[in-house]
C-alpha positions as CSV (number, residue, x, y, z in Angstrom):
1,M,68.1,63.2,63.2
2,N,69.0,63.4,67.2
3,R,69.0,59.5,68.7
4,E,67.4,60.7,72.0
5,P,64.7,62.6,71.8
6,I,63.2,60.2,69.5
7,A,63.9,57.5,71.9
8,L,62.2,59.3,74.5
9,Y,59.5,60.1,72.3
10,I,58.7,56.9,70.9
11,F,59.0,55.8,74.8
12,R,56.0,58.6,75.8
13,F,54.0,57.4,72.6
14,V,54.1,53.2,73.7
15,L,53.2,54.2,77.0
16,G,49.9,56.6,75.9
17,F,48.8,55.0,72.3
18,G,50.5,51.1,72.3
19,L,51.5,49.4,69.3
20,F,49.6,51.7,67.1
21,A,51.7,54.4,67.6
22,F,54.6,52.6,66.7
23,M,53.3,51.1,63.4
24,C,52.6,54.5,62.5
25,L,56.1,55.6,62.8
26,L,57.6,52.8,61.2
27,Y,55.5,54.1,58.1
28,W,56.8,57.5,58.7
29,S,60.3,55.9,58.4
30,S,59.9,53.7,55.2
31,V,58.5,56.7,53.7
32,L,61.9,58.9,54.4
33,I,63.8,55.7,53.4
34,E,62.1,55.9,50.1
35,E,62.1,59.3,49.5
36,N,66.1,58.8,50.0
37,I,66.2,55.6,48.0
38,K,64.7,58.4,45.1
39,E,67.1,61.0,45.5
40,I,69.9,58.4,45.6
41,R,68.7,56.6,42.2
42,S,68.1,60.2,40.7
43,D,71.7,61.5,41.6
44,I,72.7,58.2,39.9
45,A,70.8,59.3,36.9
46,E,71.8,62.1,36.9
47,I,76.0,61.2,36.9
48,R,75.6,57.7,34.3
49,E,73.8,61.3,32.4
50,D,76.7,63.3,32.9
51,L,79.1,60.2,31.8
52,V,77.6,59.5,28.2
53,E,77.9,63.0,27.5
54,L,81.3,63.1,28.6
55,Q,81.9,59.9,26.7
56,S,79.6,61.9,23.5
57,D,81.8,64.3,23.5
58,T,85.1,62.8,23.3
59,D,83.6,60.3,20.6
60,R,83.1,63.9,19.0
61,V,86.2,65.1,19.1
62,R,87.6,61.8,17.9
63,D,85.6,61.7,15.2
64,D,86.6,65.7,14.0
65,V,89.8,64.6,14.1
66,M,89.1,61.5,12.1
67,R,87.6,64.0,9.2
68,A,90.1,66.1,9.3
69,I,92.6,63.0,8.9
70,L,89.8,62.3,6.0
71,Y,90.2,65.6,3.8
72,A,93.1,67.0,4.4
73,Q,95.8,63.7,4.2
74,P,96.5,62.4,0.8
75,Q,93.9,60.3,-0.7
76,E,96.6,57.4,-1.1
77,S,97.2,57.0,2.3
78,L,93.2,57.0,3.6
79,P,93.0,55.1,6.9
80,Q,91.4,51.4,6.5
81,Q,88.1,51.7,8.0
82,N,88.1,48.8,10.1
83,S,91.6,47.1,11.0
84,S,92.9,49.3,14.2
85,L,89.0,48.8,15.1
86,S,89.7,45.0,15.1
87,S,92.8,45.1,17.3
88,N,91.6,45.6,20.7
89,R,88.4,43.8,20.8
90,T,89.0,40.2,22.9
91,R,86.0,38.5,20.9
92,I,87.2,38.9,17.4
93,D,88.8,35.9,16.2
94,Q,91.4,37.3,14.3
95,N,92.4,33.9,12.4
96,L,88.9,33.7,10.7
97,P,87.8,35.9,7.4
98,N,86.0,38.8,8.1
99,M,82.7,38.2,5.4
100,L,82.7,41.9,4.6
101,Q,85.1,43.7,2.2
102,E,86.2,47.2,2.3
103,D,84.5,49.1,-0.3
104,P,87.6,51.2,-2.3
105,F,85.3,53.2,-3.7
106,Y,84.0,54.9,-0.2
107,A,87.8,54.2,0.8
108,V,89.5,55.8,-1.9
109,T,87.5,56.9,-4.7
110,L,84.9,59.2,-3.5
111,P,87.4,61.3,-2.0
112,K,89.5,61.8,-4.6
113,M,86.5,62.9,-6.6
114,L,85.6,65.0,-4.3
115,G,89.2,66.6,-3.2
116,P,90.7,67.8,-0.1
117,Q,88.8,71.1,-0.2
118,F,85.0,69.3,-0.2
119,R,82.3,70.6,2.4
120,P,78.7,69.3,2.3
121,R,76.5,72.4,2.0
122,G,73.5,72.7,0.6
123,T,69.9,72.0,0.8
124,L,68.7,68.5,-1.2
125,N,64.6,69.2,-2.4
126,G,62.3,66.6,-3.4
127,A,58.7,65.7,-3.5
128,V,56.5,63.1,-2.9
129,V,52.7,62.8,-3.6
130,G,51.0,62.0,0.0
131,K,51.3,62.0,3.9
132,P,52.1,59.5,4.9
133,E,49.9,58.0,7.9
134,N,52.4,57.8,10.1
135,L,56.4,56.9,10.2
136,H,56.5,53.5,11.6
137,P,59.5,51.8,11.9
138,F,57.8,48.8,10.3
139,S,55.7,50.8,7.4
140,N,54.9,49.4,4.4
141,W,54.7,52.9,2.9
142,S,58.2,52.8,0.1
143,S,59.4,56.3,1.1
144,V,58.9,55.9,4.9
145,S,61.2,52.6,4.5
146,G,63.3,55.1,2.6
147,W,63.5,57.8,4.9
148,R,63.9,55.1,7.9
149,N,66.5,53.4,6.4
150,Q,68.9,56.6,5.6
151,C,68.2,57.4,9.7
152,S,69.7,53.8,10.6
153,V,72.6,51.4,9.9
154,T,72.4,48.1,8.6
155,L,75.3,46.0,9.7
156,A,76.6,45.5,6.2
157,R,75.7,47.4,3.2
158,L,76.6,46.6,-0.9
159,E,79.5,47.8,-2.0
160,F,79.0,50.9,-3.9
161,G,77.0,49.7,-7.4
162,K,77.8,46.1,-6.9
163,Y,74.7,43.4,-5.8
164,E,75.7,40.9,-4.0
165,T,78.6,41.9,-2.0
166,M,79.1,43.3,2.0
167,A,80.9,45.7,3.0
168,P,81.6,46.9,6.9
169,Y,78.9,49.0,8.0
170,M,77.4,48.7,11.7
171,A,79.8,45.9,11.9
172,I,83.3,45.9,11.4
173,K,83.3,42.7,11.5
174,I,81.2,39.2,10.9
175,E,82.3,35.6,11.1
176,E,81.3,32.2,10.7
177,R,81.7,29.7,12.9
178,P,80.3,26.3,13.8
179,R,77.9,26.3,16.0
180,E,78.7,24.0,18.6
181,G,76.7,20.6,18.3
182,S,75.7,20.9,14.7
183,D,77.0,21.0,11.1
184,L,75.3,24.4,10.6
185,P,77.1,28.0,10.9
186,E,76.5,30.9,13.1
187,Y,77.8,34.2,12.3
188,W,79.1,36.0,15.1
189,V,78.9,40.2,14.7
190,H,80.8,42.9,16.3
191,L,80.1,45.8,16.2
192,R,81.0,49.5,15.7
193,D,81.5,51.1,18.9
194,N,80.5,55.0,19.9
195,V,77.8,54.6,17.6
196,F,74.6,56.7,19.3
197,W,71.1,57.2,18.6
198,Q,69.9,60.8,18.8
199,P,68.1,62.6,21.0
200,L,64.1,63.3,20.7
201,H,62.7,66.3,21.4
202,E,59.1,67.9,21.4
203,G,59.8,69.8,18.0
204,M,59.7,66.5,15.7
205,Y,55.9,66.2,16.7
206,A,53.5,67.6,15.4
207,E,50.9,66.9,18.4
208,E,51.2,68.0,21.4
209,M,53.7,65.9,23.8
210,I,55.7,65.9,26.2
211,L,58.7,63.6,27.0
212,A,60.5,62.5,29.3
213,S,64.5,63.5,30.1
214,H,65.0,59.9,29.5
215,F,64.5,60.1,26.0
216,K,66.3,63.9,25.5
217,S,69.8,62.2,25.7
218,K,71.8,60.2,23.4
219,H,71.4,56.1,24.0
220,Q,74.2,53.9,22.4
221,V,73.1,51.5,19.7
222,T,73.8,48.0,20.8
223,A,73.6,44.7,20.1
224,A,70.2,45.0,22.2
225,D,69.0,47.2,20.0
226,F,69.1,44.3,16.9
227,K,68.0,41.7,18.5
228,F,64.8,43.7,19.8
229,Y,64.2,44.7,16.0
230,F,64.2,40.9,15.4
231,D,62.1,40.5,18.5
232,A,59.3,43.0,17.2
233,L,58.9,42.1,13.6
234,M,58.6,38.2,14.8
235,N,55.8,39.2,17.3
236,P,52.8,37.8,16.0
237,S,50.7,40.7,17.6
238,V,52.4,43.1,15.4
239,E,50.1,43.3,12.9
240,V,51.6,46.6,11.0
241,A,52.2,45.4,7.4
242,G,55.8,46.0,7.3
243,A,56.8,43.5,9.8
244,V,54.2,40.8,8.3
245,S,56.3,41.3,5.4
246,L,59.4,41.2,6.5
247,R,58.4,38.0,8.8
248,N,59.2,36.4,4.7
249,Y,62.8,36.9,4.9
250,L,63.8,36.7,8.7
251,G,61.4,34.1,10.0
252,D,64.4,31.3,9.7
253,I,66.3,33.1,12.0
254,E,66.2,30.7,14.8
255,E,67.5,33.3,17.5
256,I,69.8,36.3,18.1
257,E,72.2,36.1,21.4
258,V,73.5,38.6,22.8
259,I,76.6,38.0,24.0
260,D,77.9,41.6,25.3
261,K,76.5,45.3,24.2
262,L,78.8,45.3,20.8
263,T,78.9,41.4,20.0
264,F,75.9,39.2,19.2
265,I,75.3,36.1,17.8
266,V,73.1,35.0,14.5
267,R,71.6,31.7,14.4
268,W,69.5,30.5,11.7
269,K,67.1,27.6,12.0
270,G,68.7,23.7,10.2
271,I,66.2,23.2,6.9
272,P,66.3,19.5,6.2
273,V,67.1,19.4,2.3
274,T,67.1,16.3,0.5
275,Q,70.5,15.5,-1.4
276,P,70.5,14.2,-5.4
277,D,71.7,10.7,-3.5
278,G,68.5,11.0,-1.3
279,S,70.1,11.7,1.7
280,V,68.6,14.4,4.4
281,V,71.0,17.2,5.2
282,E,70.0,20.4,7.1
283,K,71.3,23.4,5.9
284,V,70.9,27.5,6.4
285,K,69.3,29.6,3.0
286,Y,71.4,30.6,0.3
287,S,70.1,34.1,1.8
288,A,71.2,33.8,5.0
289,K,74.6,35.6,5.0
290,Q,73.0,38.4,2.9
291,L,70.1,38.8,5.2
292,T,72.4,38.6,8.2
293,G,74.1,41.6,6.9
294,D,70.8,43.7,6.3
295,L,69.9,43.5,10.0
296,R,69.3,47.1,11.4
297,P,68.5,48.1,15.5
298,L,65.5,49.3,17.0
299,A,65.6,52.0,19.4
300,S,64.7,50.2,22.6
301,F,65.1,53.4,24.4
302,V,61.9,54.6,22.8
303,Y,60.1,51.8,21.8
304,K,59.9,50.0,25.1
305,Y,58.2,52.7,26.9
306,F,55.7,55.2,27.2
307,A,55.7,58.8,26.8
308,D,56.4,59.4,30.5
309,G,59.4,57.4,30.4
310,T,57.4,54.0,32.3
311,K,58.3,50.9,30.5
312,I,55.1,49.3,29.0
313,V,56.0,46.2,30.3
314,E,57.7,46.6,33.3
315,D,59.0,43.0,34.2
316,D,60.7,42.6,31.1
317,T,63.8,40.3,32.0
318,D,62.2,37.2,29.9
319,R,64.9,36.7,27.5
320,E,60.9,36.3,24.9
321,T,59.3,38.9,26.0
322,Y,59.3,41.3,23.1
323,R,58.7,38.5,20.4
324,K,56.0,36.8,22.2
325,N,54.1,40.1,24.8
326,S,50.7,41.0,23.0
327,V,50.3,44.2,25.6
328,W,53.8,45.5,24.3
329,A,52.7,44.7,21.0
330,Q,49.6,46.5,20.9
331,N,51.0,49.5,22.1
332,F,54.0,49.4,19.5
333,N,51.3,49.0,16.8
334,H,50.2,52.2,17.9
335,H,53.2,53.7,19.6
336,W,53.3,57.3,20.8
337,A,56.6,57.7,18.4
338,K,55.1,56.2,15.2
339,N,55.4,59.7,13.4
340,M,59.0,60.4,14.8
341,I,62.0,58.4,13.3
342,V,64.3,57.7,16.4
343,S,68.3,58.0,14.0
344,C,70.9,56.3,14.4
345,G,72.2,56.8,10.7
346,P,74.0,59.4,8.4
347,W,71.0,61.2,8.2
348,I,69.0,62.5,11.4
349,F,65.1,63.0,11.3
350,D,64.4,66.7,12.3
351,G,60.5,67.0,12.4
352,M,57.6,66.3,10.0
353,S,54.4,68.8,9.1
354,D,51.7,68.5,7.0
355,R,53.4,70.0,4.6
356,Q,56.8,68.4,4.5
357,I,59.4,66.1,6.3
358,R,63.1,67.4,6.8
359,F,66.3,65.9,7.7
360,R,69.6,66.8,8.8
361,R,73.1,65.6,8.4
362,N,74.6,63.5,11.4
363,P,78.0,65.5,11.9
364,D,78.8,62.4,14.3
365,H,78.6,59.7,11.5
366,F,81.0,57.1,11.4
367,F,81.2,57.2,7.8
368,P,81.4,61.1,6.8
369,L,81.1,61.3,3.4
370,D,77.9,58.8,3.7
371,V,76.2,62.1,2.7
372,L,77.3,65.4,0.8
373,V,74.6,68.1,1.3
374,E,73.6,69.6,5.0
375,S,69.9,68.9,4.8
376,Q,66.9,67.6,2.9
377,E,63.4,68.4,2.9
378,V,61.0,66.7,1.1
379,Q,57.5,68.3,0.4
380,F,54.1,67.0,0.4
381,K,51.7,67.0,-2.8
382,N,48.4,65.6,-3.9
383,S,49.2,64.9,-7.1
384,P,52.7,63.9,-9.6
385,D,51.5,67.2,-11.4
386,S,51.7,69.3,-8.4
387,I,55.5,68.3,-8.2
388,W,56.5,68.4,-11.8
389,Q,55.0,71.8,-11.4
390,D,57.3,73.1,-8.7
391,F,60.8,71.1,-10.4
392,K,59.4,74.2,-13.4
393,S,59.9,76.6,-11.3
394,G,63.2,75.4,-9.1
395,K,61.7,74.7,-6.1
396,L,63.0,71.3,-6.7
397,D,66.4,69.7,-7.7
398,T,66.0,66.4,-9.2
399,Y,62.6,64.6,-10.7
400,S,61.5,61.6,-13.0
401,V,59.3,62.4,-15.9
402,R,56.3,61.2,-16.3
403,P,55.7,59.9,-20.2
404,D,53.1,62.1,-20.4
405,Q,54.8,65.0,-19.5
406,L,57.6,64.6,-22.4
407,M,56.0,67.3,-25.1
408,E,55.5,69.7,-21.6
409,L,59.8,69.4,-21.3
410,E,60.6,70.1,-24.5
411,D,58.1,73.2,-24.3
412,F,59.8,74.2,-21.5
413,L,63.3,73.9,-22.5
414,K,62.3,76.9,-25.0
415,S,60.7,78.9,-22.9
416,D,62.1,81.9,-21.4
417,V,61.4,81.0,-17.9
418,Y,63.9,78.2,-18.6
419,Q,66.3,80.3,-20.7
420,T,66.3,82.8,-17.6
421,Q,66.8,79.8,-15.5
422,K,69.6,78.3,-17.2
423,Q,71.5,81.6,-16.6
424,H,71.2,81.5,-13.2
425,N,73.0,78.7,-12.7
426,S,69.9,76.2,-13.0
427,A,70.0,74.2,-16.0
428,I,68.7,71.0,-16.6
429,D,70.4,67.4,-16.9
430,R,68.7,64.3,-18.2
431,L,69.9,60.8,-17.6
432,D,68.0,57.3,-19.5
433,Y,67.9,54.0,-17.8
434,L,66.2,51.5,-16.8
435,A,63.8,51.1,-13.5
436,R,64.3,48.4,-11.4
437,S,60.7,47.9,-11.3
438,Y,57.4,47.0,-13.1
439,A,53.9,47.7,-13.9
440,Y,51.2,45.5,-13.4
441,I,47.2,44.1,-13.0
442,G,47.1,41.7,-10.3
443,W,43.9,39.8,-11.0
444,N,42.4,38.4,-7.6
445,Q,41.8,35.4,-7.5
446,N,39.5,34.6,-4.3
447,T,36.9,36.4,-6.2
448,P,34.6,34.3,-8.7
449,Y,36.0,36.1,-12.2
450,F,40.2,35.2,-12.2
451,K,40.2,31.7,-10.5
452,S,40.8,29.8,-14.0
453,D,44.3,30.5,-15.9
454,K,42.7,30.8,-19.2
455,V,40.4,34.1,-17.7
456,R,43.5,35.5,-16.8
457,Q,45.3,34.0,-19.9
458,A,42.1,36.0,-21.9
459,M,42.9,39.4,-20.0
460,T,46.5,39.6,-21.0
461,M,45.7,39.0,-24.6
462,A,42.6,41.7,-24.9
463,I,45.1,44.2,-23.7
464,D,47.5,46.2,-25.8
465,R,50.9,46.2,-24.0
466,Q,53.0,47.4,-26.7
467,R,50.4,50.3,-27.3
468,I,50.4,51.1,-23.9
469,V,54.3,51.9,-24.3
470,Q,54.5,53.4,-27.4
471,Q,51.0,55.9,-27.3
472,I,50.5,56.1,-23.4
473,L,53.9,56.0,-22.3
474,N,56.0,57.7,-25.5
475,G,58.2,54.4,-25.5
476,L,59.6,55.2,-22.0
477,G,59.0,51.6,-21.1
478,V,59.5,47.9,-22.5
479,E,57.0,45.3,-22.5
480,I,57.8,42.1,-19.9
481,T,56.9,38.4,-19.6
482,G,57.8,38.0,-16.0
483,P,58.7,38.8,-12.2
484,F,62.2,39.5,-12.3
485,F,64.3,42.8,-13.9
486,R,64.6,43.1,-17.6
487,N,67.9,42.9,-17.5
488,S,68.9,40.3,-15.0
489,P,70.1,37.0,-15.7
490,S,66.9,35.9,-13.5
491,Y,64.9,36.9,-16.4
492,D,64.0,34.4,-18.9
493,Q,64.9,36.4,-22.3
494,T,63.6,33.0,-25.0
495,I,59.9,33.5,-23.4
496,T,57.6,35.3,-25.7
497,P,54.8,37.1,-24.7
498,W,50.8,36.5,-25.0
499,P,49.5,38.0,-28.4
500,F,47.2,41.1,-28.4
501,D,44.6,38.9,-30.0
502,M,41.0,39.8,-29.1
503,H,39.4,36.8,-30.9
504,A,41.8,34.3,-28.9
505,A,40.9,36.1,-25.7
506,K,36.9,35.6,-26.4
507,R,37.0,32.1,-27.2
508,L,39.6,31.5,-23.7
509,L,36.7,32.6,-22.1
510,E,34.0,30.7,-24.2
511,E,36.4,27.4,-22.8
512,D,35.8,28.4,-19.1
513,G,32.0,29.0,-19.4
514,W,31.3,32.8,-19.9
515,F,28.5,33.5,-22.7
516,D,26.7,36.3,-23.8
517,S,23.6,34.6,-23.0
518,N,20.4,37.3,-22.7
519,G,22.4,39.3,-26.0
520,D,22.9,42.7,-23.7
521,G,26.5,42.8,-24.9
522,I,28.1,41.6,-20.9
523,L,29.8,37.9,-20.8
524,D,27.8,35.9,-17.8
525,K,28.3,32.9,-15.8
526,V,26.6,30.4,-13.4
527,V,28.8,30.6,-10.5
528,N,27.5,28.8,-7.0
529,G,23.7,28.3,-8.7
530,K,23.7,31.9,-9.6
531,R,24.6,33.6,-13.2
532,I,26.6,36.5,-12.7
533,P,27.8,38.9,-15.6
534,F,31.3,39.6,-16.0
535,E,31.6,42.8,-14.4
536,F,34.4,43.5,-12.0
537,G,36.3,46.9,-10.4
538,L,40.0,48.1,-11.4
539,T,41.4,49.7,-8.2
540,Y,44.0,52.0,-9.1
541,Y,45.6,55.4,-7.6
542,V,43.4,57.9,-9.6
543,K,45.9,60.8,-9.2
544,N,48.8,59.7,-11.3
545,Q,47.9,60.3,-15.0
546,T,49.4,58.2,-16.8
547,T,48.2,55.3,-14.2
548,K,44.5,56.6,-15.4
549,A,44.9,56.8,-19.3
550,I,46.3,53.2,-18.9
551,C,43.2,52.0,-17.0
552,E,41.1,54.1,-19.2
553,Y,42.3,51.9,-22.0
554,I,42.0,48.7,-20.4
555,A,38.3,49.2,-19.3
556,T,37.6,50.1,-23.1
557,A,39.6,46.9,-24.4
558,L,37.9,44.8,-22.3
559,R,34.3,46.0,-23.2
560,E,35.1,45.0,-26.9
561,I,34.8,40.9,-25.5
562,G,32.3,41.8,-23.2
563,V,33.6,42.3,-20.0
564,L,32.6,45.2,-18.0
565,C,35.7,46.6,-16.0
566,R,34.4,49.3,-13.5
567,L,36.8,52.1,-13.2
568,N,37.8,52.8,-9.2
569,G,40.0,55.6,-8.9
570,V,41.3,55.7,-5.0
571,D,43.7,57.8,-3.0
572,I,46.7,56.1,-1.6
573,A,45.0,55.3,1.7
574,D,42.4,53.8,0.1
575,L,45.0,51.8,-2.1
576,S,46.4,50.9,0.2
577,A,44.3,49.6,2.6
578,S,42.0,47.5,-0.4
579,F,45.4,46.0,-0.7
580,D,46.1,45.2,2.3
581,D,42.6,43.4,2.9
582,K,42.7,41.8,-0.5
583,S,39.5,43.5,-0.7
584,F,39.4,44.2,-4.8
585,D,38.9,42.2,-7.9
586,A,41.4,43.9,-9.9
587,L,44.9,46.1,-8.8
588,Y,46.8,48.4,-11.1
589,L,50.0,49.0,-9.4
590,G,53.9,48.2,-9.7
591,W,56.7,46.4,-7.5
592,A,60.0,48.1,-7.0
593,L,62.7,45.5,-7.4
594,G,65.4,44.4,-4.6
595,A,68.9,43.9,-5.5
596,P,69.8,40.0,-6.3
597,P,69.7,36.9,-5.5
598,E,65.8,37.6,-6.6
599,D,63.9,35.9,-3.5
600,P,59.9,35.2,-5.3
601,R,59.3,34.4,-1.8
602,Q,57.5,37.5,-0.4
603,L,55.4,37.8,-3.6
604,W,54.1,34.3,-4.9
605,H,54.8,31.8,-2.0
606,S,51.6,30.3,-1.1
607,M,51.7,30.4,2.4
608,W,51.2,34.3,2.5
609,A,48.2,33.7,0.1
610,K,45.8,34.1,2.6
611,E,47.8,36.7,5.0
612,K,45.7,40.0,5.7
613,G,48.8,42.3,4.8
614,S,51.1,40.1,3.0
615,S,52.4,40.9,-0.8
616,N,50.5,38.1,-2.4
617,A,47.4,40.0,-2.8
618,V,46.2,38.2,-5.5
619,G,46.0,34.6,-3.8
620,F,48.7,33.2,-6.0
621,S,49.2,29.8,-4.6
622,N,51.0,26.8,-7.5
623,P,53.1,23.7,-6.1
624,E,55.4,24.0,-7.7
625,A,56.4,27.5,-8.0
626,D,56.9,26.5,-3.9
627,Q,58.6,24.0,-4.2
628,I,61.1,26.6,-6.9
629,I,60.8,29.0,-4.1
630,D,62.0,26.8,-1.0
631,R,64.9,25.3,-3.6
632,L,66.2,28.4,-4.3
633,Q,66.3,29.0,-0.7
634,F,69.5,26.7,-0.3
635,E,70.7,26.3,-4.0
636,A,74.3,27.7,-3.9
637,D,75.3,26.6,-7.8
638,Q,75.0,29.4,-9.8
639,E,73.8,27.8,-13.1
640,K,71.2,25.7,-11.5
641,R,69.6,28.7,-9.8
642,L,69.1,30.3,-13.1
643,E,67.3,27.0,-14.2
644,L,65.2,27.5,-11.4
645,Y,64.6,31.2,-12.1
646,H,63.4,30.8,-15.6
647,R,61.1,27.7,-14.8
648,F,59.7,29.9,-12.2
649,H,59.0,32.6,-14.8
650,E,57.5,30.2,-16.9
651,I,55.1,29.3,-14.6
652,L,53.9,32.3,-13.9
653,H,53.7,33.5,-17.5
654,E,51.0,30.5,-18.1
655,D,49.7,30.8,-14.8
656,Q,49.3,34.6,-15.5
657,P,48.4,35.6,-11.8
658,Y,49.2,39.2,-13.1
659,T,49.3,40.8,-16.5
660,F,52.6,41.9,-16.2
661,L,52.6,45.1,-18.4
662,Y,55.9,46.9,-18.6
663,S,59.1,48.3,-16.8
664,P,59.8,51.7,-17.2
665,K,62.5,53.8,-18.9
666,T,63.1,57.1,-15.8
667,A,64.1,60.1,-17.7
668,F,65.8,61.4,-14.9
669,I,65.9,65.3,-15.1
670,F,68.3,67.3,-12.6
671,R,69.6,70.7,-12.4
672,D,73.3,70.8,-13.2
673,Y,74.0,71.8,-9.3
674,V,73.3,68.7,-8.8
675,Q,76.5,66.9,-8.9
676,N,77.7,63.2,-9.2
677,V,74.6,62.3,-11.4
678,F,76.1,58.9,-13.2
679,I,75.2,55.0,-13.7
680,P,77.8,53.0,-12.1
681,A,77.5,50.3,-14.1
682,E,78.5,53.0,-17.1
683,R,81.1,53.9,-15.0
684,Q,83.8,50.9,-15.0
685,D,86.8,53.2,-14.7
686,L,85.1,54.8,-11.4
687,V,83.9,51.4,-10.4
688,P,85.4,48.4,-11.5
689,G,82.8,45.6,-11.7
690,A,79.5,47.3,-11.2
691,N,76.6,46.0,-12.2
692,I,73.8,48.6,-10.8
693,A,72.3,50.0,-13.6
694,E,70.8,53.5,-11.9
695,P,72.2,56.6,-10.1
696,I,72.8,56.2,-6.7
697,S,71.2,59.6,-4.9
698,S,73.3,59.1,-1.8
699,V,76.5,60.2,-3.6
700,F,74.7,63.6,-5.2
701,W,76.1,66.9,-3.7
702,L,75.3,70.5,-4.6
703,K,77.7,73.2,-6.5
704,K,75.8,76.2,-5.6
């Protein structure tokens, strides 16, 4: 703008209108300056996006070259996946050992098995019962957790087929260093470079939503995303059930300190532990290393923002913002992206509808052999029977047969329909194994019925578990007595199951004050000055036929000892709500068991007995059990750990907070074009030292 006319213009206005006009001109000038600044910022943002895209293209070319090398060269000379990366990272201490050990199965064995011409192809088709309410990062729905895990990365992962191991994944190295001014260790984590969160798009979301451009480009996964994950789950105002459960495991992390975008430090709290000589020393948890390796990122470029691209908390410069801010937490609990899975792992979330959820292989993933198919589709079905019908018709690739379907399976294998399928490369193979899970009846100790261990023992003795296994499960199960995997060393094989004995069960109830005082056939008792009948509700998932049959048998059996069991069959949503609210009398459910080392804290420590949404839904509380759980946190001696596990098993056997029913045997059937279905523990030729006794689906591929 020409300066002389502006000056004359201002002079005339000052003469005519004085200070008012001068102030107006200043305001107008400031508006122009602000608009110019916005334009400059926008230009800078566009330049940054271009740089990110350029870097992404460069990374893609590099990864394509690496993949070509991986598939083309002789397998004996495959590159070591972290040695070359660590040499040019200045914060890595080359003198310290790496807690992560290279996995020979993925580096050598699997490429040999697949051969140099292998290319991922085909769609893996599956199904689950029910559609999840949402895909929130801290959902406690097991299928949602599995889907999110496959779309994300952890710092480390297990070596293939082996428990209690740590191999490189998102971290190329984790170092144990002495903490300054303390005898405690700290863990320095060095991340893999050039790993990106995939862009979001409106098609991922079933509802109408317009996303800001901020979400439509790649964003690098950095150390800040790992700190954000920890801060989010530790925020007390984050009430999503999965976060509540995770606090049991990660609540003893003192802090995560970000050093730079690829480096951070994990410091665990030192907890005073009394030694045999009476001295007290501070230690970190026995599981600290494994849990550090299990840490994963949370997409800060999404969950810190509203859909229009503005920040939920405008000023988040305080390091503790996301660990403490309740306004952010309330928005996160019901975040606009709760029905998306922000992806940075081997799989990319490709959308969810009312009928299915879809995933596609991430071509930019740093371990190309983590996914051996092109895509995956999971159908939402309203019952297990619908899934079974879809498998028989050839719409699904794998299925775990329910015990009540074994006869139907035999008939189907003789049918003309199957013979035709068999001729078209769709024969069915079967693999049986003991599942790492168990079924149980949980007795809510907050009710007037199940406060006494005598009553809970009586309930168990009135239920014929062998009859359930043989008649209802058709032999596809093993009776159990405690909370650990039946084949784990932690499970005490010397404990004898409670006998099936109706007379002994009724005698125990009488000892606890339950009598049939009015001759109506139902036991009753005076509780808090009021006589109540022994009449309770048993809540279970109504659409599982095996579960329904077992619960109907239990109700019939208990009626014979004067206990009226009302069956309360509900859908998935109501079952989950009842569990979280602890609003049931008794509950039929199952637990999938995690990898060793077993940690009973989440289910059994009394600190969670009253906590809404916690896994200790029955309100179990036992001081000695708490002491054992606490000791297991620090005991490193394997023999002493086994002693503690066995004593814990014995306590639960006597206390009977659950009636432990059985561990199921899985009859896993699959079409024979599904390849690489094997049990690692049974293939020591492929995986020396393997102890995982179930197939691992991540190595399945399709021969079509």
